[in-house]
C-alpha positions as a printed NumPy array, in Angstrom:
array([[ 19.764,  11.408,  14.206],
       [ 20.306,  13.824,  11.335],
       [ 21.008,  17.491,  11.991],
       [ 18.714,  19.376,   9.554],
       [ 21.54 ,  21.914,   9.086],
       [ 23.505,  19.196,   7.268],
       [ 20.886,  19.093,   4.494],
       [ 22.88 ,  21.63 ,   2.478],
       [ 22.613,  20.453,  -1.126],
       [ 19.563,  21.393,  -3.205],
       [ 18.608,  18.424,  -5.423],
       [ 16.069,  18.209,  -8.209],
       [ 14.051,  14.997,  -8.139],
       [ 13.025,  13.778, -11.58 ],
       [ 10.354,  11.187, -12.321],
       [ 10.352,   8.988, -15.424],
       [  7.963,   9.94 , -18.212],
       [  7.245,   7.716, -21.206],
       [  6.377,   9.481, -24.45 ],
       [  5.247,   7.836, -27.709],
       [  8.105,   7.841, -30.226],
       [  5.811,   8.017, -33.278],
       [  6.698,   4.477, -34.411],
       [  4.576,   2.486, -31.998],
       [  7.104,   2.476, -29.183],
       [  7.906,   4.61 , -26.193],
       [ 10.824,   6.832, -25.293],
       [ 11.697,   7.368, -21.648],
       [ 12.442,  10.875, -20.53 ],
       [ 12.396,  12.635, -17.18 ],
       [ 10.354,  15.511, -15.791],
       [ 10.955,  17.542, -12.648],
       [  8.969,  16.044,  -9.781],
       [ 10.175,  18.15 ,  -6.828],
       [ 13.149,  19.902,  -5.271],
       [ 14.562,  18.957,  -1.88 ],
       [ 17.422,  19.743,   0.469],
       [ 19.715,  16.79 ,   1.066],
       [ 22.994,  15.713,   2.593],
       [ 25.183,  14.179,  -0.126],
       [ 28.222,  12.152,   0.916],
       [ 30.453,  10.704,  -1.779],
       [ 31.828,   7.376,  -0.603],
       [ 34.078,   5.703,  -3.168],
       [ 34.84 ,   5.693,  -6.854],
       [ 35.926,   3.117,  -9.358],
       [ 37.1  ,   3.214, -12.958],
       [ 34.787,   1.643, -15.506],
       [ 33.876,   1.693, -19.173],
       [ 30.343,   2.252, -20.44 ],
       [ 29.477,   2.295, -24.137],
       [ 33.207,   2.311, -24.977],
       [ 33.749,   5.498, -22.937],
       [ 36.241,   5.573, -20.094],
       [ 34.971,   7.116, -16.905],
       [ 34.286,   6.475, -13.267],
       [ 31.353,   5.568, -11.093],
       [ 31.146,   7.271,  -7.717],
       [ 29.038,   5.757,  -4.936],
       [ 27.116,   8.245,  -2.795],
       [ 24.858,   8.251,   0.246],
       [ 22.06 ,  10.816,   0.104],
       [ 19.885,  11.679,   3.098],
       [ 16.73 ,  13.786,   2.795],
       [ 13.417,  14.262,   4.54 ],
       [ 10.865,  11.609,   3.673],
       [  8.337,  14.039,   2.157],
       [  8.362,  12.136,  -1.141],
       [  7.53 ,   8.672,  -2.388],
       [ 10.553,   7.703,  -4.454],
       [ 11.22 ,   4.59 ,  -6.505],
       [ 14.35 ,   3.242,  -8.139],
       [ 13.149,   4.764, -11.43 ],
       [ 13.474,   8.331, -10.115],
       [ 16.776,  10.148, -10.389],
       [ 18.382,  13.029,  -8.516],
       [ 20.146,  16.011, -10.076],
       [ 22.718,  18.314,  -8.515],
       [ 23.34 ,  20.783, -11.303],
       [ 24.785,  18.704, -14.157],
       [ 25.416,  15.699, -11.885],
       [ 22.871,  12.892, -12.276],
       [ 22.555,  10.397,  -9.426],
       [ 20.969,   7.016, -10.195],
       [ 19.093,   5.562,  -7.22 ],
       [ 20.183,   2.045,  -6.213],
       [ 18.408,   1.591,  -2.853],
       [ 16.096,   3.519,  -0.532],
       [ 15.548,   2.942,   3.181],
       [ 13.874,   4.774,   6.052],
       [ 15.899,   6.379,   8.811],
       [ 15.106,   7.983,  12.194],
       [ 11.637,   6.43 ,  12.549],
       [ 10.638,   7.37 ,   9.004],
       [ 11.436,  11.085,   9.272],
       [ 14.28 ,  10.782,   6.765],
       [ 15.2  ,   8.487,   3.892],
       [ 18.703,   7.29 ,   3.084],
       [ 19.469,   6.637,  -0.564],
       [ 22.349,   4.649,  -2.045],
       [ 23.127,   6.243,  -5.385],
       [ 25.668,   6.206,  -8.225],
       [ 27.127,   9.132, -10.128],
       [ 28.742,   8.496, -13.508],
       [ 31.667,  10.772, -14.384],
       [ 33.124,  10.789, -17.905]])
């Protein structure tokens, strides 16, 4: 069972938005969907290279109330940190959701 007092990080939930690019295609952007209190636990990190840039990927577990319908296309923001959602599962009889996420650090 989750202690609601442990939900101490305010996250912005962003939903994907596709906008015409003026050349017949679409550009994906993100728009604020909601804000929620969450418990963010960073688990492990690993060095990697993306687009020829050295950096690290940090795995995180995020727990929040299940007031929202989230998909893997949503993303979570903690200030300038952007968490990419990898998996979502229910917890405590559906009262909370647990999210496996990744944070890229350059």
